[in-house]
ROTOR-623766 format. One record per residue (C-alpha): residue in one letter; x, y, z. Coordinates in steps of 0.2 Angstrom, whole numbers, m for minus. Layout:
BEGIN
<pt><code>a</code><x>X</x><y>Y</y><z>Z</z></pt>
...
***
This chain:
BEGIN
<pt><code>x</code><x>36</x><y>m66</y><z>16</z></pt>
<pt><code>x</code><x>44</x><y>m84</y><z>21</z></pt>
<pt><code>x</code><x>30</x><y>m91</y><z>31</z></pt>
<pt><code>x</code><x>12</x><y>m95</y><z>26</z></pt>
<pt><code>x</code><x>m6</x><y>m87</y><z>31</z></pt>
<pt><code>x</code><x>m1</x><y>m72</y><z>18</z></pt>
<pt><code>x</code><x>m21</x><y>m69</y><z>14</z></pt>
<pt><code>x</code><x>m21</x><y>m50</y><z>4</z></pt>
<pt><code>x</code><x>m6</x><y>m43</y><z>m5</z></pt>
<pt><code>x</code><x>m3</x><y>m29</y><z>m16</z></pt>
<pt><code>x</code><x>11</x><y>m24</y><z>m27</z></pt>
<pt><code>x</code><x>17</x><y>m4</y><z>m33</z></pt>
<pt><code>x</code><x>31</x><y>3</y><z>m44</z></pt>
<pt><code>x</code><x>42</x><y>16</y><z>m33</z></pt>
<pt><code>x</code><x>53</x><y>17</y><z>m48</z></pt>
<pt><code>x</code><x>60</x><y>9</y><z>m64</z></pt>
<pt><code>x</code><x>69</x><y>m3</y><z>m53</z></pt>
<pt><code>x</code><x>60</x><y>m5</y><z>m37</z></pt>
<pt><code>x</code><x>44</x><y>m11</y><z>m32</z></pt>
<pt><code>x</code><x>34</x><y>m12</y><z>m15</z></pt>
<pt><code>x</code><x>25</x><y>m27</y><z>m9</z></pt>
<pt><code>x</code><x>11</x><y>m25</y><z>6</z></pt>
<pt><code>x</code><x>3</x><y>m40</y><z>12</z></pt>
<pt><code>x</code><x>m8</x><y>m46</y><z>27</z></pt>
<pt><code>x</code><x>2</x><y>m59</y><z>37</z></pt>
<pt><code>x</code><x>m13</x><y>m68</y><z>44</z></pt>
<pt><code>x</code><x>m1</x><y>m79</y><z>57</z></pt>
<pt><code>x</code><x>4</x><y>m63</y><z>66</z></pt>
<pt><code>x</code><x>m12</x><y>m51</y><z>62</z></pt>
<pt><code>x</code><x>1</x><y>m39</y><z>54</z></pt>
<pt><code>x</code><x>0</x><y>m28</y><z>38</z></pt>
<pt><code>x</code><x>17</x><y>m28</y><z>32</z></pt>
<pt><code>x</code><x>27</x><y>m20</y><z>16</z></pt>
<pt><code>x</code><x>44</x><y>m24</y><z>10</z></pt>
<pt><code>x</code><x>54</x><y>m17</y><z>m5</z></pt>
<pt><code>x</code><x>61</x><y>m25</y><z>m19</z></pt>
<pt><code>x</code><x>74</x><y>m20</y><z>m32</z></pt>
<pt><code>x</code><x>76</x><y>m29</y><z>m50</z></pt>
<pt><code>x</code><x>93</x><y>m29</y><z>m57</z></pt>
<pt><code>x</code><x>88</x><y>m24</y><z>m75</z></pt>
<pt><code>x</code><x>102</x><y>m33</y><z>m85</z></pt>
<pt><code>x</code><x>100</x><y>m50</y><z>m76</z></pt>
<pt><code>x</code><x>82</x><y>m47</y><z>m70</z></pt>
<pt><code>x</code><x>88</x><y>m54</y><z>m51</z></pt>
<pt><code>x</code><x>78</x><y>m46</y><z>m36</z></pt>
<pt><code>x</code><x>84</x><y>m42</y><z>m20</z></pt>
<pt><code>x</code><x>73</x><y>m38</y><z>m5</z></pt>
<pt><code>x</code><x>80</x><y>m20</y><z>0</z></pt>
<pt><code>x</code><x>68</x><y>m19</y><z>16</z></pt>
<pt><code>x</code><x>59</x><y>m33</y><z>22</z></pt>
<pt><code>x</code><x>43</x><y>m36</y><z>36</z></pt>
<pt><code>x</code><x>40</x><y>m17</y><z>39</z></pt>
<pt><code>x</code><x>24</x><y>m17</y><z>50</z></pt>
<pt><code>x</code><x>12</x><y>m5</y><z>44</z></pt>
<pt><code>x</code><x>m1</x><y>m8</y><z>54</z></pt>
<pt><code>x</code><x>m7</x><y>m22</y><z>69</z></pt>
<pt><code>x</code><x>m22</x><y>m32</y><z>66</z></pt>
<pt><code>x</code><x>m32</x><y>m38</y><z>50</z></pt>
<pt><code>x</code><x>m39</x><y>m33</y><z>35</z></pt>
<pt><code>x</code><x>m51</x><y>m39</y><z>23</z></pt>
<pt><code>x</code><x>m39</x><y>m31</y><z>9</z></pt>
<pt><code>x</code><x>m23</x><y>m23</y><z>6</z></pt>
<pt><code>x</code><x>m21</x><y>m14</y><z>m10</z></pt>
<pt><code>x</code><x>m5</x><y>m3</y><z>m17</z></pt>
<pt><code>x</code><x>m4</x><y>13</y><z>m30</z></pt>
<pt><code>x</code><x>10</x><y>17</y><z>m39</z></pt>
<pt><code>x</code><x>13</x><y>34</y><z>m37</z></pt>
<pt><code>x</code><x>19</x><y>40</y><z>m54</z></pt>
<pt><code>x</code><x>21</x><y>60</y><z>m53</z></pt>
<pt><code>x</code><x>32</x><y>58</y><z>m36</z></pt>
<pt><code>x</code><x>47</x><y>50</y><z>m46</z></pt>
<pt><code>x</code><x>57</x><y>64</y><z>m39</z></pt>
<pt><code>x</code><x>54</x><y>59</y><z>m23</z></pt>
<pt><code>x</code><x>49</x><y>40</y><z>m22</z></pt>
<pt><code>x</code><x>34</x><y>33</y><z>m11</z></pt>
<pt><code>x</code><x>24</x><y>22</y><z>m6</z></pt>
<pt><code>x</code><x>6</x><y>19</y><z>m4</z></pt>
<pt><code>x</code><x>m4</x><y>6</y><z>3</z></pt>
<pt><code>x</code><x>m23</x><y>3</y><z>8</z></pt>
<pt><code>x</code><x>m29</x><y>m8</y><z>20</z></pt>
<pt><code>x</code><x>m44</x><y>m8</y><z>33</z></pt>
<pt><code>x</code><x>m42</x><y>m8</y><z>52</z></pt>
<pt><code>x</code><x>m55</x><y>m23</y><z>57</z></pt>
<pt><code>x</code><x>m56</x><y>m17</y><z>75</z></pt>
<pt><code>x</code><x>m62</x><y>m3</y><z>72</z></pt>
<pt><code>x</code><x>m69</x><y>m3</y><z>55</z></pt>
<pt><code>x</code><x>m60</x><y>12</y><z>47</z></pt>
<pt><code>x</code><x>m50</x><y>10</y><z>29</z></pt>
<pt><code>x</code><x>m33</x><y>19</y><z>29</z></pt>
<pt><code>x</code><x>m21</x><y>25</y><z>17</z></pt>
<pt><code>x</code><x>m3</x><y>24</y><z>21</z></pt>
<pt><code>x</code><x>10</x><y>34</y><z>13</z></pt>
<pt><code>x</code><x>28</x><y>32</y><z>16</z></pt>
<pt><code>x</code><x>46</x><y>40</y><z>9</z></pt>
<pt><code>x</code><x>57</x><y>30</y><z>1</z></pt>
<pt><code>x</code><x>76</x><y>34</y><z>4</z></pt>
<pt><code>x</code><x>86</x><y>28</y><z>m10</z></pt>
<pt><code>x</code><x>102</x><y>32</y><z>m2</z></pt>
<pt><code>x</code><x>97</x><y>23</y><z>13</z></pt>
<pt><code>x</code><x>85</x><y>9</y><z>5</z></pt>
<pt><code>x</code><x>73</x><y>11</y><z>19</z></pt>
<pt><code>x</code><x>57</x><y>17</y><z>21</z></pt>
<pt><code>x</code><x>54</x><y>34</y><z>32</z></pt>
<pt><code>x</code><x>40</x><y>46</y><z>38</z></pt>
<pt><code>x</code><x>26</x><y>35</y><z>36</z></pt>
<pt><code>x</code><x>10</x><y>43</y><z>41</z></pt>
<pt><code>x</code><x>m9</x><y>32</y><z>39</z></pt>
<pt><code>x</code><x>m25</x><y>44</y><z>35</z></pt>
<pt><code>x</code><x>m41</x><y>37</y><z>37</z></pt>
<pt><code>x</code><x>m52</x><y>38</y><z>20</z></pt>
<pt><code>x</code><x>m67</x><y>29</y><z>23</z></pt>
<pt><code>x</code><x>m75</x><y>29</y><z>41</z></pt>
<pt><code>x</code><x>m93</x><y>23</y><z>40</z></pt>
<pt><code>x</code><x>m96</x><y>8</y><z>27</z></pt>
<pt><code>x</code><x>m80</x><y>m2</y><z>27</z></pt>
<pt><code>x</code><x>m75</x><y>m9</y><z>10</z></pt>
<pt><code>x</code><x>m75</x><y>m27</y><z>6</z></pt>
<pt><code>x</code><x>m65</x><y>m26</y><z>m10</z></pt>
<pt><code>x</code><x>m56</x><y>m11</y><z>m17</z></pt>
<pt><code>x</code><x>m47</x><y>m6</y><z>m34</z></pt>
<pt><code>x</code><x>m37</x><y>9</y><z>m37</z></pt>
<pt><code>x</code><x>m27</x><y>18</y><z>m48</z></pt>
<pt><code>x</code><x>m17</x><y>35</y><z>m52</z></pt>
<pt><code>x</code><x>m26</x><y>51</y><z>m61</z></pt>
<pt><code>x</code><x>m15</x><y>66</y><z>m66</z></pt>
<pt><code>x</code><x>m11</x><y>80</y><z>m53</z></pt>
<pt><code>x</code><x>m8</x><y>69</y><z>m38</z></pt>
<pt><code>x</code><x>m26</x><y>63</y><z>m37</z></pt>
<pt><code>x</code><x>m32</x><y>45</y><z>m35</z></pt>
<pt><code>x</code><x>m49</x><y>35</y><z>m39</z></pt>
<pt><code>x</code><x>m54</x><y>21</y><z>m28</z></pt>
<pt><code>x</code><x>m68</x><y>9</y><z>m33</z></pt>
<pt><code>x</code><x>m73</x><y>0</y><z>m18</z></pt>
<pt><code>x</code><x>m89</x><y>m12</y><z>m12</z></pt>
<pt><code>x</code><x>m95</x><y>m11</y><z>4</z></pt>
<pt><code>x</code><x>m101</x><y>m24</y><z>16</z></pt>
<pt><code>x</code><x>m117</x><y>m23</y><z>11</z></pt>
<pt><code>x</code><x>m113</x><y>m27</y><z>m8</z></pt>
<pt><code>x</code><x>m115</x><y>m7</y><z>m14</z></pt>
<pt><code>x</code><x>m103</x><y>m1</y><z>m26</z></pt>
<pt><code>x</code><x>m95</x><y>15</y><z>m24</z></pt>
<pt><code>x</code><x>m79</x><y>26</y><z>m29</z></pt>
<pt><code>x</code><x>m72</x><y>40</y><z>m21</z></pt>
<pt><code>x</code><x>m56</x><y>54</y><z>m28</z></pt>
<pt><code>x</code><x>m45</x><y>59</y><z>m16</z></pt>
<pt><code>x</code><x>m28</x><y>70</y><z>m18</z></pt>
<pt><code>x</code><x>m12</x><y>69</y><z>m10</z></pt>
<pt><code>x</code><x>0</x><y>84</y><z>m8</z></pt>
<pt><code>x</code><x>17</x><y>87</y><z>m1</z></pt>
<pt><code>x</code><x>19</x><y>94</y><z>15</z></pt>
***
């Protein structure tokens, strides 16, 4: 992003030369995602997709999770909160290597009752993911969820 007020951010690997960057644009109250390609020999970076809005509103966190088992079909996975509804979401998008664009994005609630203030997440074998988070009360929790193809 070229503007200020970037409050929260996360980075994840899409493939060996491409990564996703999700961030909270505080000035516009939007959660956005960009895709960057790294030219391996020179390490030069090129933005392939810029400023795709994942959700309008604010979030106390933005996190990305690499989806290593889906290298045959690259995806991005962003996690954020919708502070207006107090629901935490995971949004998964397909990455088109031929069109250099995000497609078929879908958001799913993963936490409805106790909004998280901080999270850490990682991939497990078999399309599963573990998420550790702190509720607003300060109580720590964790959950495990799976992602499957349609």
